[in-house]
C-alpha positions as CSV (number, residue, x, y, z in Angstrom):
1,M,8.2,-24.5,-10.1
2,S,6.0,-25.7,-7.3
3,P,2.9,-27.9,-8.2
4,E,0.7,-25.0,-7.0
5,L,2.3,-22.5,-9.4
6,E,2.1,-25.0,-12.2
7,R,-1.6,-25.2,-11.6
8,V,-1.8,-21.4,-11.5
9,S,0.0,-21.2,-14.9
10,G,-2.5,-23.6,-16.4
11,L,-5.3,-21.2,-15.4
12,I,-4.0,-18.3,-17.5
13,R,-5.6,-18.2,-21.0
14,E,-3.8,-17.0,-24.1
15,V,-5.8,-14.9,-26.5
16,A,-4.3,-14.3,-30.0
17,D,-4.6,-11.0,-31.8
18,F,-5.9,-9.0,-28.8
19,P,-6.1,-6.1,-28.4
20,Q,-4.7,-5.9,-31.9
21,P,-3.3,-8.3,-34.5
22,G,0.1,-9.8,-33.6
23,V,-0.4,-9.4,-29.8
24,L,-0.7,-12.6,-27.7
25,F,-2.7,-11.4,-24.6
26,R,-2.4,-13.3,-21.3
27,D,-5.8,-13.3,-19.7
28,L,-5.8,-13.9,-15.9
29,S,-9.6,-13.9,-15.6
30,P,-9.8,-17.7,-15.3
31,L,-7.1,-17.6,-12.6
32,L,-8.8,-14.8,-10.7
33,A,-12.1,-16.7,-10.8
34,D,-10.5,-19.8,-9.3
35,A,-10.5,-19.5,-5.5
36,E,-7.6,-21.8,-4.9
37,G,-5.5,-20.3,-7.7
38,F,-6.2,-16.8,-6.5
39,R,-5.3,-17.8,-3.0
40,V,-2.0,-19.2,-4.1
41,V,-1.1,-16.1,-6.1
42,V,-2.0,-13.7,-3.2
43,E,0.0,-15.9,-0.7
44,E,3.0,-16.0,-3.0
45,M,3.0,-12.3,-3.6
46,A,2.5,-11.6,0.1
47,A,5.7,-13.5,1.0
48,H,7.7,-10.7,-0.6
49,G,5.7,-7.6,0.5
50,A,6.6,-7.3,4.1
51,D,8.8,-4.1,3.7
52,A,5.9,-2.0,2.2
53,D,3.4,0.1,4.0
54,V,1.0,0.5,1.1
55,V,0.1,-1.4,-2.0
56,V,-0.3,0.4,-5.3
57,G,-2.5,-1.6,-7.8
58,I,-2.4,-0.7,-11.5
59,E,-5.7,-0.6,-13.4
60,A,-7.5,-2.9,-13.8
61,R,-6.3,-6.4,-12.8
62,G,-3.7,-4.8,-10.5
63,F,-6.7,-3.5,-8.5
64,L,-8.0,-7.0,-7.8
65,L,-4.6,-8.4,-7.0
66,G,-3.5,-5.3,-5.0
67,A,-6.7,-5.2,-2.9
68,A,-6.4,-8.9,-1.9
69,L,-2.7,-8.5,-1.3
70,A,-3.2,-5.4,0.8
71,L,-5.8,-7.1,2.9
72,R,-3.5,-10.1,3.4
73,L,-0.6,-7.9,4.5
74,G,-2.7,-5.5,6.6
75,L,-2.0,-2.5,4.4
76,G,-3.9,0.1,2.6
77,V,-4.3,0.1,-1.2
78,V,-4.1,2.8,-3.8
79,G,-5.4,2.4,-7.3
80,V,-3.4,4.0,-10.2
81,R,-6.1,4.8,-12.8
82,K,-6.7,5.4,-16.5
83,P,-7.6,9.1,-17.2
84,G,-11.0,10.4,-16.4
85,K,-11.8,8.1,-13.5
86,L,-10.6,10.2,-10.6
87,P,-12.3,13.3,-9.1
88,A,-8.9,14.7,-8.0
89,V,-5.6,13.9,-9.6
90,A,-2.2,14.3,-7.9
91,H,-0.2,13.6,-11.1
92,R,-0.6,12.0,-14.5
93,I,2.0,10.4,-16.8
94,D,1.8,9.4,-20.5
95,Y,3.8,6.3,-21.6
96,A,4.4,4.0,-24.5
97,L,2.9,0.5,-24.7
98,E,4.1,-2.3,-27.1
99,Y,1.0,-1.4,-29.2
100,G,0.4,2.3,-28.6
101,T,0.4,4.9,-25.9
102,A,-1.5,5.3,-22.6
103,T,-1.9,7.5,-19.5
104,L,-2.1,6.7,-15.8
105,E,-3.2,9.0,-13.0
106,L,-2.5,8.9,-9.2
107,P,-5.4,10.0,-6.9
108,E,-4.8,13.1,-4.9
109,A,-3.9,12.6,-1.2
110,A,-3.5,8.9,-1.6
111,L,0.2,8.4,-0.9
112,R,2.1,10.1,1.9
113,P,5.6,11.3,1.3
114,G,8.1,8.8,2.6
115,S,5.7,5.8,2.4
116,R,7.0,2.6,0.9
117,A,4.8,1.2,-1.9
118,L,4.6,-2.3,-3.3
119,V,3.6,-1.8,-7.0
120,V,1.4,-4.7,-8.2
121,D,0.1,-5.7,-11.7
122,D,-0.8,-8.9,-13.4
123,V,1.7,-9.0,-16.3
124,L,5.1,-7.4,-16.9
125,A,5.5,-7.1,-20.7
126,T,7.5,-4.2,-22.1
127,G,7.6,-2.5,-18.6
128,G,6.1,0.8,-19.7
129,T,3.0,0.5,-17.5
130,V,4.9,-0.5,-14.4
131,E,7.6,2.1,-15.0
132,A,4.9,4.8,-15.3
133,A,3.2,3.6,-12.0
134,C,6.6,3.7,-10.3
135,A,7.2,7.3,-11.6
136,L,3.8,8.3,-10.2
137,V,4.7,6.9,-6.8
138,E,8.0,8.7,-6.8
139,H,6.5,11.9,-7.9
140,A,4.4,11.8,-4.7
141,E,7.7,11.6,-2.8
142,A,7.0,8.0,-1.8
143,E,9.4,5.1,-2.4
144,V,8.8,2.0,-4.5
145,S,9.9,-0.8,-2.2
146,A,9.3,-3.5,-4.8
147,V,7.3,-4.5,-7.9
148,S,5.3,-7.7,-7.9
149,V,3.6,-9.3,-10.9
150,V,2.0,-12.7,-11.5
151,M,3.6,-13.2,-15.0
152,E,6.6,-11.8,-16.8
153,L,6.9,-12.0,-20.5
154,A,10.7,-12.3,-20.6
155,A,11.1,-11.9,-24.4
156,L,9.8,-8.3,-24.1
157,N,12.5,-7.4,-21.5
158,G,10.2,-5.2,-19.3
159,R,12.6,-5.9,-16.4
160,G,15.2,-3.9,-18.3
161,R,13.1,-0.8,-18.0
162,L,13.0,-1.3,-14.2
163,A,16.7,-1.5,-13.7
164,G,17.7,-1.0,-10.1
165,R,14.2,-2.0,-8.8
166,K,13.4,-5.1,-6.9
167,V,11.1,-7.0,-9.2
168,R,9.4,-10.3,-8.4
169,S,7.3,-12.4,-10.9
170,L,5.6,-15.6,-9.9
171,L,5.8,-17.0,-13.5
172,T,8.1,-16.2,-16.3
173,V,7.3,-17.2,-19.9
């Protein structure tokens, strides 16, 4: 691991028993607040996003990463949202989390059929959230060119749910 990514790793805070007992939450807020750390993450993610023509960021930290990455790559950005946040919904999907269930929605008229989307999030855990976002992209007749995350929690095997997809994580724990 490069010294820059080692520094980035040190900026990620671990929060025990959040959002429920037994879960060790990885909080990227300190990393996102650090200008140099944020720059390193965006540059590293950009190095593998050249074959996309739109970035899809997953609520909420994926929005921050996705917007910065889209700007760096000269692409548009689409936010995949939690329910009740969009005035017009193209499609919605329910999925399982490691500690419950959730729903994501894709805004209407945001993705063009045939477009190539780089799906971005902060952490890949069990893979349910990223898998759901990819399904939304494909329901819009767009293609998932790759998935990019800052951190992958290898023990939860989220990558296994994304078999056949190009997945890049900057850090794996």
